MARPA-778287 format. One record per residue: residue number from 1; x, y, z of N, C-alpha, C in turn. Coordinates in pm, whole numbers. Layout:
N
+-----+--------+--------+--------+--------+--------+--------+--------+--------+--------+
|   k |    nxx |    nyy |    nzz |   caxx |   cayy |   cazz |    cxx |    cyy |    czz |
+-----+--------+--------+--------+--------+--------+--------+--------+--------+--------+
| NUM |      X |      Y |      Z |      X |      Y |      Z |      X |      Y |      Z |
...
+-----+--------+--------+--------+--------+--------+--------+--------+--------+--------+
***
This chain:
116
+-----+--------+--------+--------+--------+--------+--------+--------+--------+--------+
|   k |    nxx |    nyy |    nzz |   caxx |   cayy |   cazz |    cxx |    cyy |    czz |
+-----+--------+--------+--------+--------+--------+--------+--------+--------+--------+
|   1 |     84 |   -118 |      0 |     -1 |     -1 |     -2 |     89 |    125 |     -3 |
|   2 |     35 |    230 |    -56 |    108 |    357 |    -68 |     64 |    446 |     49 |
|   3 |    165 |    503 |    114 |    138 |    597 |    222 |    151 |    738 |    163 |
|   4 |     49 |    822 |    188 |     57 |    957 |    136 |    102 |   1054 |    245 |
|   5 |    167 |   1161 |    201 |    208 |   1270 |    293 |    135 |   1392 |    268 |
|   6 |     94 |   1462 |    372 |     34 |   1594 |    355 |    145 |   1697 |    354 |
|   7 |    143 |   1781 |    256 |    244 |   1888 |    245 |    169 |   2020 |    251 |
|   8 |    218 |   2110 |    337 |    160 |   2244 |    355 |    238 |   2339 |    272 |
|   9 |    170 |   2425 |    195 |    240 |   2520 |    109 |    188 |   2662 |    128 |
|  10 |    281 |   2754 |    122 |    253 |   2896 |    111 |    320 |   2938 |    -19 |
|  11 |    254 |   3027 |    -91 |    305 |   3057 |   -229 |    273 |   3197 |   -268 |
|  12 |    343 |   3244 |   -367 |    314 |   3366 |   -441 |    326 |   3335 |   -585 |
|  13 |    224 |   3360 |   -667 |    221 |   3334 |   -810 |    225 |   3465 |   -882 |
|  14 |    324 |   3483 |   -971 |    350 |   3611 |  -1042 |    348 |   3588 |  -1189 |
|  15 |    259 |   3652 |  -1260 |    250 |   3637 |  -1406 |    363 |   3720 |  -1469 |
|  16 |    461 |   3656 |  -1532 |    579 |   3722 |  -1584 |    540 |   3817 |  -1695 |
|  17 |    454 |   3773 |  -1789 |    417 |   3855 |  -1900 |    331 |   3975 |  -1861 |
|  18 |    235 |   3953 |  -1767 |    147 |   4061 |  -1726 |    212 |   4151 |  -1619 |
|  19 |    320 |   4104 |  -1553 |    382 |   4184 |  -1456 |    305 |   4206 |  -1328 |
|  20 |    230 |   4108 |  -1287 |    143 |   4124 |  -1170 |    133 |   3997 |  -1088 |
|  21 |    112 |   4007 |   -959 |     86 |   3889 |   -879 |    -58 |   3848 |   -902 |
|  22 |    -73 |   3720 |   -937 |   -206 |   3669 |   -971 |   -273 |   3596 |   -857 |
|  23 |   -191 |   3541 |   -767 |   -247 |   3469 |   -653 |   -142 |   3453 |   -545 |
|  24 |   -186 |   3450 |   -420 |    -90 |   3440 |   -311 |   -164 |   3402 |   -184 |
|  25 |    -99 |   3324 |    -95 |   -156 |   3304 |     41 |    -48 |   3338 |    145 |
|  26 |     58 |   3404 |    103 |    170 |   3445 |    192 |    122 |   3535 |    308 |
|  27 |     37 |   3626 |    270 |    -11 |   3730 |    370 |   -142 |   3694 |    439 |
|  28 |   -180 |   3570 |    425 |   -308 |   3521 |    491 |   -270 |   3404 |    582 |
|  29 |   -230 |   3438 |    705 |   -185 |   3331 |    799 |   -286 |   3218 |    823 |
|  30 |   -419 |   3256 |    822 |   -516 |   3157 |    849 |   -537 |   3055 |    742 |
|  31 |   -492 |   3083 |    620 |   -510 |   2990 |    504 |   -375 |   2936 |    454 |
|  32 |   -366 |   2808 |    455 |   -248 |   2740 |    399 |   -300 |   2638 |    297 |
|  33 |   -228 |   2627 |    187 |   -267 |   2529 |     86 |   -212 |   2393 |    129 |
|  34 |   -293 |   2293 |    122 |   -256 |   2157 |    158 |   -266 |   2068 |     40 |
|  35 |   -164 |   1986 |     22 |   -168 |   1887 |    -86 |   -131 |   1750 |    -27 |
|  36 |   -190 |   1645 |    -89 |   -164 |   1508 |    -52 |    -84 |   1448 |   -160 |
|  37 |     38 |   1395 |   -124 |    131 |   1340 |   -215 |    172 |   1200 |   -179 |
|  38 |    149 |   1100 |   -261 |    198 |    965 |   -229 |    345 |    965 |   -215 |
|  39 |    392 |    892 |   -111 |    539 |    889 |    -85 |    611 |    794 |   -182 |
|  40 |    537 |    708 |   -248 |    593 |    625 |   -352 |    571 |    685 |   -483 |
|  41 |    676 |    698 |   -566 |    659 |    760 |   -698 |    735 |    672 |   -799 |
|  42 |    700 |    688 |   -924 |    763 |    612 |  -1027 |    851 |    703 |  -1112 |
|  43 |    978 |    671 |  -1127 |   1065 |    748 |  -1217 |   1073 |    892 |  -1180 |
|  44 |   1064 |    921 |  -1051 |   1072 |   1059 |  -1002 |    964 |   1151 |  -1059 |
|  45 |    851 |   1090 |  -1093 |    737 |   1167 |  -1136 |    635 |   1165 |  -1026 |
|  46 |    614 |   1277 |   -961 |    520 |   1287 |   -847 |    380 |   1320 |   -899 |
|  47 |    286 |   1281 |   -823 |    149 |   1326 |   -845 |     98 |   1370 |   -707 |
|  48 |     11 |   1462 |   -709 |    -47 |   1512 |   -584 |   -176 |   1584 |   -610 |
|  49 |   -259 |   1598 |   -505 |   -387 |   1664 |   -515 |   -397 |   1769 |   -407 |
|  50 |   -448 |   1884 |   -441 |   -474 |   1988 |   -342 |   -600 |   1938 |   -264 |
|  51 |   -593 |   1957 |   -134 |   -709 |   1917 |    -47 |   -771 |   2034 |     21 |
|  52 |   -699 |   2147 |     24 |   -748 |   2265 |     92 |   -674 |   2388 |     48 |
|  53 |   -735 |   2504 |     52 |   -668 |   2631 |     24 |   -708 |   2700 |   -102 |
|  54 |   -640 |   2808 |   -132 |   -669 |   2889 |   -251 |   -655 |   2811 |   -382 |
|  55 |   -547 |   2735 |   -397 |   -521 |   2665 |   -519 |   -634 |   2559 |   -544 |
|  56 |   -672 |   2491 |   -435 |   -781 |   2391 |   -446 |   -912 |   2454 |   -488 |
|  57 |   -942 |   2570 |   -429 |  -1071 |   2634 |   -465 |  -1066 |   2700 |   -603 |
|  58 |   -948 |   2739 |   -648 |   -936 |   2803 |   -778 |   -921 |   2703 |   -894 |
|  59 |   -834 |   2606 |   -870 |   -798 |   2513 |   -981 |   -841 |   2369 |   -959 |
|  60 |   -920 |   2340 |   -858 |   -966 |   2209 |   -818 |   -850 |   2135 |   -756 |
|  61 |   -836 |   2005 |   -774 |   -748 |   1931 |   -694 |   -609 |   1901 |   -751 |
|  62 |   -591 |   1909 |   -881 |   -464 |   1867 |   -943 |   -356 |   1969 |   -912 |
|  63 |   -245 |   1920 |   -864 |   -129 |   2004 |   -835 |    -50 |   2015 |   -966 |
|  64 |    -12 |   2136 |  -1008 |     65 |   2148 |  -1133 |    202 |   2079 |  -1118 |
|  65 |    249 |   2017 |  -1222 |    372 |   1942 |  -1220 |    493 |   2035 |  -1184 |
|  66 |    482 |   2160 |  -1217 |    588 |   2257 |  -1189 |    603 |   2275 |  -1034 |
|  67 |    495 |   2253 |   -963 |    505 |   2267 |   -817 |    569 |   2140 |   -757 |
|  68 |    563 |   2031 |   -826 |    611 |   1904 |   -773 |    756 |   1878 |   -798 |
|  69 |    810 |   1941 |   -903 |    954 |   1916 |   -939 |   1048 |   1949 |   -830 |
|  70 |   1030 |   2054 |   -750 |   1122 |   2084 |   -637 |   1129 |   1974 |   -534 |
|  71 |   1026 |   1886 |   -528 |   1033 |   1775 |   -430 |   1151 |   1686 |   -448 |
|  72 |   1209 |   1681 |   -565 |   1327 |   1601 |   -593 |   1453 |   1658 |   -517 |
|  73 |   1443 |   1783 |   -481 |   1565 |   1856 |   -429 |   1557 |   1905 |   -291 |
|  74 |   1444 |   1896 |   -227 |   1427 |   1946 |    -88 |   1401 |   1835 |     11 |
|  75 |   1423 |   1866 |    137 |   1394 |   1770 |    247 |   1281 |   1834 |    328 |
|  76 |   1175 |   1757 |    335 |   1057 |   1807 |    406 |   1068 |   1780 |    555 |
|  77 |   1023 |   1873 |    638 |   1018 |   1859 |    782 |    894 |   1925 |    835 |
|  78 |    857 |   1882 |    959 |    744 |   1942 |   1030 |    782 |   2062 |   1110 |
|  79 |    909 |   2087 |   1128 |    964 |   2204 |   1200 |    930 |   2332 |   1129 |
|  80 |    848 |   2417 |   1191 |    799 |   2539 |   1131 |    912 |   2635 |   1098 |
|  81 |   1021 |   2625 |   1174 |   1139 |   2713 |   1149 |   1229 |   2665 |   1039 |
|  82 |   1197 |   2544 |    979 |   1287 |   2486 |    879 |   1204 |   2454 |    754 |
|  83 |   1117 |   2542 |    712 |   1043 |   2515 |    588 |   1138 |   2530 |    469 |
|  84 |   1109 |   2453 |    365 |   1189 |   2466 |    237 |   1125 |   2573 |    152 |
|  85 |   1208 |   2675 |    112 |   1160 |   2782 |     30 |   1218 |   2769 |   -110 |
|  86 |   1140 |   2773 |   -211 |   1181 |   2751 |   -351 |   1134 |   2871 |   -433 |
|  87 |   1222 |   2922 |   -515 |   1184 |   3023 |   -618 |   1205 |   2955 |   -751 |
|  88 |   1095 |   2958 |   -831 |   1103 |   2876 |   -955 |   1016 |   2945 |  -1061 |
|  89 |   1065 |   2940 |  -1185 |    984 |   2983 |  -1300 |    930 |   2857 |  -1367 |
|  90 |    798 |   2856 |  -1377 |    726 |   2738 |  -1429 |    673 |   2772 |  -1570 |
|  91 |    714 |   2693 |  -1673 |    656 |   2714 |  -1804 |    507 |   2685 |  -1808 |
|  92 |    439 |   2742 |  -1902 |    293 |   2722 |  -1913 |    256 |   2573 |  -1917 |
|  93 |    337 |   2491 |  -1977 |    307 |   2348 |  -1994 |    309 |   2273 |  -1861 |
|  94 |    377 |   2328 |  -1757 |    387 |   2263 |  -1627 |    314 |   2343 |  -1520 |
|  95 |    229 |   2441 |  -1561 |    169 |   2530 |  -1464 |     21 |   2496 |  -1443 |
|  96 |    -49 |   2595 |  -1391 |   -193 |   2580 |  -1365 |   -271 |   2576 |  -1498 |
|  97 |   -400 |   2545 |  -1486 |   -483 |   2539 |  -1610 |   -486 |   2673 |  -1675 |
|  98 |   -491 |   2782 |  -1596 |   -490 |   2914 |  -1665 |   -362 |   2943 |  -1737 |
|  99 |   -248 |   2904 |  -1674 |   -116 |   2928 |  -1739 |   -108 |   2845 |  -1868 |
| 100 |   -162 |   2724 |  -1863 |   -162 |   2640 |  -1988 |   -252 |   2692 |  -2093 |
| 101 |   -373 |   2738 |  -2053 |   -469 |   2791 |  -2148 |   -420 |   2915 |  -2217 |
| 102 |   -362 |   3006 |  -2141 |   -320 |   3136 |  -2198 |   -169 |   3143 |  -2229 |
| 103 |    -98 |   3036 |  -2219 |     45 |   3023 |  -2247 |    120 |   3131 |  -2163 |
| 104 |    106 |   3120 |  -2033 |    168 |   3216 |  -1943 |    277 |   3146 |  -1857 |
| 105 |    399 |   3194 |  -1868 |    501 |   3144 |  -1774 |    485 |   3220 |  -1641 |
| 106 |    495 |   3151 |  -1529 |    477 |   3213 |  -1401 |    600 |   3195 |  -1310 |
| 107 |    626 |   3294 |  -1228 |    727 |   3286 |  -1129 |    659 |   3253 |   -998 |
| 108 |    711 |   3160 |   -920 |    656 |   3122 |   -791 |    756 |   3129 |   -684 |
| 109 |    712 |   3173 |   -566 |    789 |   3150 |   -443 |    699 |   3061 |   -360 |
| 110 |    750 |   2941 |   -330 |    673 |   2839 |   -263 |    746 |   2789 |   -140 |
| 111 |    681 |   2785 |    -24 |    741 |   2713 |     89 |    670 |   2577 |    106 |
| 112 |    747 |   2478 |    141 |    694 |   2345 |    157 |    722 |   2301 |    304 |
| 113 |    626 |   2241 |    370 |    644 |   2189 |    507 |    561 |   2065 |    515 |
| 114 |    614 |   1962 |    584 |    541 |   1840 |    605 |    426 |   1868 |    702 |
| 115 |    306 |   1816 |    667 |    190 |   1832 |    754 |    186 |   1720 |    858 |
| 116 |     82 |   1717 |    931 |     64 |   1616 |   1038 |    -12 |   1501 |    987 |
+-----+--------+--------+--------+--------+--------+--------+--------+--------+--------+
***
């Protein structure tokens, strides 16, 4: 059986072409995005689903593959003082449904922390 991990995320999404922040939960302490990610993966290809937060309510459950790629390079912990912070440019093909639909590359600042 596959054991899934809950990952807590805070993020800022910036539309590079439009020059504007399109979404963020960084300044909303009461809201954190939560995703469920199986700890077993094939060929370093992760899958995950949003279970709570802005991304889940805006884009439904599928986590963009661009958000999952950093999981290859970070170590997740439950320690709030040791969250992993990633800055990444995600091409439209690995981004949200809006990014894919309108061919928008986005810059993200994302923190990842292991949930309970």
